[in-house]
N, C-alpha and C positions, 0 to 999 in steps of 0.2 A: 211884596218883597220877600225873597227867600235867601237863605244862607247856603254857601258852598265853599269848598276848598279847591284851589287851582291844583290840578294834578298833572298837567301836561300842556303841550302846545300843538296845534294842528297846522301843518304846512299845506298850502294849496298853490299849485303852479298856475292855475287859471281860476279866476273868479269873475262874477258879474262886476261891471264897472263901479257900481255903487259900493262894493266891498273892498275896492283897491285901497291899500294903506291901512286897513283895519285888521288888527291882530285877532286871531281865533284861538281860543284857549279851551282845553278840556277841563271841565269842572265836575267835581263829585258833590251833588247836593247833600247837605247835612242839616240836622236840626240845630237849633240855637245852642245846644249842648255839644256840638261838633261831632255827633255820631252820624255815620253815613245813613242816607235816606234815599233809596232809589238808585237808578242806574246813572253812570256818568253821561254827560252830554257836552256838545260843543256850544260855546257862547262867544259872541263878539265882545271885544274888550273896549270899553269907552274911557277907562281911567288909568290904563298902564299897569295893570296888576301883573304880578310875577308868580313864579312857581312857589307852591306851598302857602300862598296867602289866603286868608279868610276873607271872603268877599260877599257882597249881596248882589242878587241878580233878579231880573224880571223876565217874564215870558210874554209871548204873543205880540199883540199890537204895541204894548208898552215897550217891548224890546226894540222894535223897528223905530219907534219914535225916539227912544233914548239914544240910539246910535246916530240919528240925524236924518237930514233930508227935509226939503221944503215942500215937496209934492210927491205924487205917485211915481213919477219917473226916477227921482233920485233918492227915494227912501229905500234903504237896503232890505233885502228879503231875509230877515233873521227871525228866529223863533225864541232866542235867548240872548240876553245882553248883561254884561257885568257893568253895574252903575256905581259901585262904591267898594272901597277897601275898609273892612271892619277892624278897628283898632282894639276894641274890647266890648264885652257884653256883661251886663250886670243882671243876673237872673235872681229875682227875689224868690226865696224858698218859702213854700207854704208851711205852716206849723201843723 
């Protein structure tokens, strides 16, 4: 599980059928301290996240499974998926 900030939305006039009705968002991966970490990427949204929200996301097979599908034919071909909206983080500071 990784953290990110939603920075935009991606519009696609044509998609594979397993992605119909799934919102695609542009996210900026960040550390748990909210500092940018790496390049922005497109993620399928499973939770209804919006612009500027702090979210957690997964990659690879976990992303495809998180978006849904019961078999190989209807599992969407995604590499990243937003699976939660983060309300807060409590980082314990070391002494």
